[in-house]
C-alpha positions as CSV (number, residue, x, y, z in Angstrom):
1,M,8.8,21.3,-9.7
2,T,9.6,17.8,-11.0
3,Q,7.7,16.8,-14.1
4,A,4.9,14.4,-13.3
5,L,4.0,11.1,-15.0
6,Y,0.2,10.8,-14.8
7,E,0.1,7.8,-17.1
8,S,2.8,5.7,-18.7
9,S,2.6,5.0,-22.5
10,I,4.8,1.9,-23.1
11,K,4.2,0.7,-26.6
12,S,6.9,-2.1,-26.7
13,L,4.9,-4.3,-24.2
14,P,1.2,-5.2,-24.0
15,L,-0.8,-3.2,-21.5
16,L,-2.7,-5.5,-19.1
17,G,-4.4,-2.8,-17.0
18,R,-4.1,0.4,-15.0
19,G,-4.8,0.5,-11.3
20,K,-5.3,3.6,-9.2
21,V,-1.6,4.3,-9.3
22,R,0.2,1.5,-11.2
23,D,0.2,0.5,-14.9
24,I,0.9,-3.1,-15.6
25,Y,2.5,-4.6,-18.7
26,A,3.1,-8.1,-19.8
27,I,6.7,-9.2,-20.5
28,D,6.5,-13.0,-20.7
29,A,4.8,-16.0,-19.1
30,D,6.8,-15.4,-15.9
31,S,7.1,-11.7,-15.4
32,L,5.4,-8.3,-15.6
33,L,6.5,-4.7,-15.7
34,I,4.9,-2.4,-13.2
35,V,5.2,1.3,-13.6
36,T,4.2,3.4,-10.6
37,S,2.7,6.7,-11.8
38,D,2.4,10.0,-10.0
39,R,-1.4,9.6,-9.7
40,L,-2.9,10.1,-6.3
41,S,-6.1,8.4,-5.0
42,A,-8.1,9.5,-2.0
43,F,-11.3,8.0,-0.8
44,D,-10.8,5.4,-3.6
45,V,-11.0,8.1,-6.2
46,V,-8.1,8.9,-8.6
47,L,-7.7,12.7,-8.5
48,P,-7.1,14.7,-11.7
49,D,-3.8,16.2,-10.4
50,P,-0.7,14.1,-9.9
51,I,2.0,14.6,-7.3
52,P,5.3,15.0,-9.2
53,G,7.9,12.3,-8.3
54,K,5.5,10.4,-6.1
55,G,5.8,7.2,-8.1
56,K,9.6,7.3,-7.7
57,V,9.2,7.8,-3.9
58,L,6.8,4.8,-3.7
59,T,9.0,2.5,-5.8
60,Q,12.2,3.3,-4.1
61,L,10.8,3.2,-0.6
62,A,9.1,-0.1,-1.4
63,N,12.4,-1.5,-2.6
64,F,14.0,-0.5,0.6
65,W,11.4,-2.4,2.6
66,F,11.4,-5.4,0.2
67,D,15.2,-5.7,0.9
68,K,14.9,-5.1,4.7
69,L,12.1,-7.6,5.2
70,A,13.1,-10.3,2.8
71,H,14.1,-12.6,5.7
72,I,10.5,-12.7,6.8
73,L,8.8,-13.4,3.4
74,P,9.8,-13.7,-0.2
75,N,8.7,-10.9,-2.5
76,Q,7.8,-10.2,-6.1
77,L,11.1,-8.8,-7.3
78,T,13.1,-10.5,-10.1
79,G,16.2,-8.3,-10.0
80,I,15.8,-7.6,-13.7
81,D,16.5,-4.0,-14.8
82,P,13.2,-2.5,-16.0
83,E,15.0,-0.3,-18.5
84,S,16.2,-3.5,-20.2
85,V,12.6,-4.7,-21.1
86,V,11.4,-1.6,-22.9
87,S,12.5,0.4,-26.0
88,A,15.3,2.9,-25.7
89,N,12.8,5.8,-26.1
90,E,10.7,4.5,-23.2
91,R,13.4,4.1,-20.6
92,A,12.8,7.5,-19.0
93,Q,9.2,6.4,-18.2
94,V,10.4,3.5,-16.1
95,R,13.6,5.0,-14.6
96,G,13.3,5.0,-10.8
97,R,9.6,4.0,-11.0
98,G,9.5,0.7,-12.8
99,L,9.8,-2.9,-11.5
100,V,10.0,-6.2,-13.2
101,V,8.1,-8.6,-11.0
102,K,7.1,-12.3,-10.9
103,R,3.7,-13.3,-12.2
104,L,1.8,-14.4,-9.1
105,K,-1.8,-15.0,-8.2
106,P,-3.0,-12.2,-5.9
107,L,-4.9,-13.0,-2.7
108,P,-8.4,-11.3,-3.0
109,I,-8.0,-9.4,0.2
110,E,-6.2,-6.3,1.5
111,A,-4.1,-7.4,4.4
112,V,-4.4,-4.5,6.9
113,V,-2.5,-4.4,10.2
114,R,-3.3,-1.8,12.8
115,G,-1.0,-0.9,15.6
116,Y,-2.9,2.2,16.8
117,L,-6.6,3.1,17.0
118,I,-7.3,5.6,14.2
119,G,-9.3,6.1,11.1
120,S,-12.1,3.6,10.3
121,G,-10.8,1.4,13.2
122,W,-11.5,4.2,15.7
123,Q,-15.0,4.8,14.2
124,D,-15.7,1.1,14.4
125,Y,-14.4,0.9,18.0
126,Q,-16.6,3.9,19.1
127,N,-19.7,2.1,17.7
128,T,-19.0,-1.5,18.7
129,G,-16.0,-1.7,21.0
130,A,-14.4,-3.8,18.4
131,V,-12.5,-3.4,15.1
132,C,-13.5,-5.9,12.3
133,G,-15.1,-8.1,15.0
134,I,-12.0,-8.1,17.2
135,K,-13.0,-7.0,20.7
136,L,-10.6,-4.4,22.3
137,P,-10.2,-3.1,25.9
138,V,-12.8,-0.6,27.1
139,G,-11.7,3.0,27.4
140,L,-9.2,3.3,24.6
141,K,-8.6,6.8,23.1
142,Q,-8.2,8.0,19.6
143,A,-4.6,7.3,18.3
144,E,-3.8,5.1,21.3
145,K,-1.4,2.2,20.8
146,L,-3.2,-1.1,20.8
147,P,-2.1,-3.8,23.2
148,E,-0.8,-5.7,20.2
149,P,-1.1,-5.3,16.4
150,I,-4.3,-6.6,15.0
151,F,-5.1,-8.0,11.5
152,T,-8.2,-6.4,10.0
153,P,-8.6,-7.5,6.4
154,A,-10.6,-5.6,3.7
155,S,-12.2,-6.7,0.5
156,K,-10.6,-5.4,-2.8
157,A,-12.9,-3.0,-4.4
158,E,-13.2,-2.2,-8.1
159,Q,-11.7,1.2,-9.0
160,G,-14.1,3.9,-7.9
161,D,-15.7,1.7,-5.2
162,H,-14.7,1.6,-1.6
163,D,-12.8,-1.2,0.2
164,E,-14.9,-2.9,2.8
165,N,-13.6,-4.0,6.2
166,I,-14.3,-7.7,6.6
167,S,-13.9,-10.4,9.3
168,F,-11.1,-12.9,9.2
169,E,-13.6,-15.7,8.5
170,R,-14.9,-13.8,5.5
171,A,-11.3,-13.4,4.3
172,Q,-10.8,-17.1,4.6
173,R,-13.9,-17.7,2.5
174,D,-12.9,-15.2,-0.1
175,C,-9.5,-16.8,-0.4
176,A,-11.0,-20.3,-0.6
177,S,-13.4,-19.3,-3.5
178,V,-10.7,-17.5,-5.5
179,L,-7.6,-19.6,-4.9
180,S,-9.0,-23.2,-5.1
181,E,-7.8,-23.8,-8.6
182,T,-4.5,-22.2,-8.2
183,L,-3.8,-24.2,-5.0
184,Y,-4.7,-27.5,-6.6
185,G,-1.9,-30.0,-6.1
186,T,0.0,-27.8,-3.5
187,G,-1.6,-29.5,-0.4
188,K,-2.9,-26.1,0.7
189,N,-6.3,-24.4,0.7
190,G,-7.6,-20.8,0.7
191,A,-8.3,-20.7,4.4
192,Q,-4.7,-21.7,5.1
193,M,-3.4,-19.0,2.8
194,A,-5.5,-16.4,4.6
195,A,-4.0,-17.6,7.9
196,E,-0.5,-17.5,6.4
197,A,-1.2,-13.9,5.2
198,R,-2.4,-12.9,8.7
199,A,0.8,-14.2,10.3
200,A,3.0,-12.7,7.6
201,A,1.3,-9.3,7.8
202,I,1.7,-9.0,11.5
203,A,5.3,-10.1,11.4
204,L,6.1,-7.6,8.6
205,Y,4.3,-4.8,10.3
206,S,6.0,-5.5,13.7
207,A,9.5,-5.6,12.2
208,A,8.9,-2.4,10.2
209,A,7.3,-0.5,13.0
210,E,10.2,-1.3,15.4
211,F,12.7,-0.1,12.8
212,A,10.7,3.1,11.9
213,L,10.6,4.1,15.6
214,I,14.4,4.3,15.5
215,R,14.0,6.8,12.6
216,G,11.4,8.9,14.5
217,I,8.3,7.6,12.7
218,I,5.3,5.7,14.0
219,I,3.7,3.4,11.6
220,A,0.1,3.6,12.9
221,D,-1.3,1.1,10.4
222,T,-0.5,-0.3,7.0
223,K,-1.8,-2.4,4.1
224,F,0.0,-5.3,2.5
225,E,-0.9,-7.3,-0.6
226,F,0.1,-10.9,-1.1
227,G,0.3,-13.3,-4.0
228,I,1.2,-17.0,-4.4
229,D,3.3,-18.9,-6.9
230,K,2.5,-22.3,-8.5
231,F,3.8,-24.0,-5.3
232,G,1.5,-22.1,-3.0
233,T,4.3,-20.0,-1.6
234,L,3.2,-16.7,-0.2
235,H,4.9,-13.6,-1.6
236,L,4.8,-9.9,-0.7
237,I,3.6,-8.0,-3.8
238,D,2.4,-4.6,-5.0
239,E,4.1,-2.2,-2.6
240,A,5.1,-2.2,1.0
241,L,5.1,0.4,3.8
242,T,4.8,3.5,1.7
243,P,2.9,6.7,2.3
244,D,0.2,5.4,0.0
245,S,-0.3,2.2,1.9
246,S,0.5,3.3,5.5
247,R,-0.2,5.9,8.0
248,F,3.1,7.5,9.2
249,W,3.2,9.8,12.2
250,P,6.2,11.8,13.4
251,L,7.1,10.4,16.8
252,A,8.1,13.8,18.2
253,R,4.5,15.1,17.6
254,Y,2.5,12.1,18.6
255,A,-0.1,12.5,21.3
256,V,-3.1,10.3,22.3
257,G,-6.6,11.8,22.0
258,G,-6.6,13.3,18.6
259,N,-5.5,12.8,14.9
260,P,-1.7,13.2,14.8
261,P,-0.1,14.9,11.8
262,S,1.2,12.5,9.2
263,F,3.6,12.0,6.4
264,D,1.2,10.3,4.1
265,K,-1.7,11.4,1.9
266,Q,-3.8,12.3,5.0
267,Y,-2.9,15.9,4.2
268,V,-4.7,15.6,0.9
269,R,-7.7,13.8,2.6
270,D,-7.9,16.6,5.2
271,H,-8.0,19.2,2.4
272,L,-10.6,17.3,0.5
273,E,-12.8,17.0,3.6
274,T,-13.1,20.8,3.6
275,L,-14.7,20.7,0.1
276,T,-18.2,19.8,-1.0
277,W,-18.0,16.8,-3.4
278,N,-19.6,13.4,-3.7
279,K,-16.3,11.3,-3.4
280,K,-16.8,10.2,-7.0
281,A,-14.4,10.5,-10.0
282,P,-12.9,12.6,-11.2
283,G,-12.6,14.4,-7.9
284,P,-11.7,18.1,-7.3
285,R,-8.5,19.8,-8.6
286,L,-5.8,20.3,-6.0
287,P,-4.2,23.7,-5.3
288,E,-0.5,24.1,-6.1
289,E,0.2,24.5,-2.3
290,V,-1.4,21.2,-1.5
291,I,0.5,19.4,-4.3
292,A,3.8,20.9,-3.2
293,R,3.3,20.1,0.5
294,T,2.1,16.5,-0.3
295,Q,5.2,16.0,-2.4
296,A,7.4,17.3,0.4
297,K,5.7,15.0,3.0
298,Y,6.3,11.9,0.7
299,I,10.0,12.8,0.2
300,E,10.5,13.5,3.9
301,A,9.0,10.1,4.8
302,Y,11.4,8.4,2.4
303,E,14.5,10.3,3.6
304,R,13.7,9.7,7.3
305,L,13.1,6.0,6.9
306,T,16.0,5.2,4.6
307,G,18.5,7.8,5.8
308,Q,19.2,8.6,2.2
309,K,18.5,11.7,0.0
310,L,16.1,11.2,-2.8
311,A,17.0,12.4,-6.3
312,L,14.0,13.0,-8.4
């Protein structure tokens, strides 16, 4: 099995922070180095066992989508080789999993788009007939395709806490409170940025979902993150349309009325739901079989979508 990178240890650059999956380093005033580890989070908890090669799958699949969707929205990429910004003895840590990106101000929301009724959206619909306050037709079934994709933002939780589904109006308020200083002088405001993010997220999802169907994959839902530059221009940041941020279903096995099998970390979530734990860190250890099957699902998703073999 491929050797895993649970945590990077770049000493030639200052460490700014570690997220659930990504380690962030400062390069200069304009750029950052992001290293995508093999850590796996489920239920907003980083698990103690990594999935070998997962960070390379995420990075290379995100790069595929950044390129394919660049006509819709600019993204964070600088085109700088990540191996060129670290010491020679650190290059192996960033090879295939590092990105040099622009320094941008992140929007304080998760931009979630749902094309199918599943997960917390299905639970919300059963209780209220709506998802994040968006009324939906009566009588929809689990995993059914929605009449059109819907934007259902979420708040960004601190590590260990759970993201919270919020209304679009709340998303506008959150953007206004966080971005007011950044947007000063651009002629824009936070509420406008939230509206731009909604339009961009739906356009990105729609284009990706249409392409993925050709490759035999349904993108049931996905999460985008956006940032803005000093001119108030919206950029796609973090990752895009990977098994960590999306729900991928094999088209050939899709059926309405249940929870379809998936290529994402739902396999791990399903395993964890059979255990007794409090959904707090550090989380339970994963059996080797679960690690190996999860790795295989991530790789299959990459190879189906890109049409290329992945070399770990």
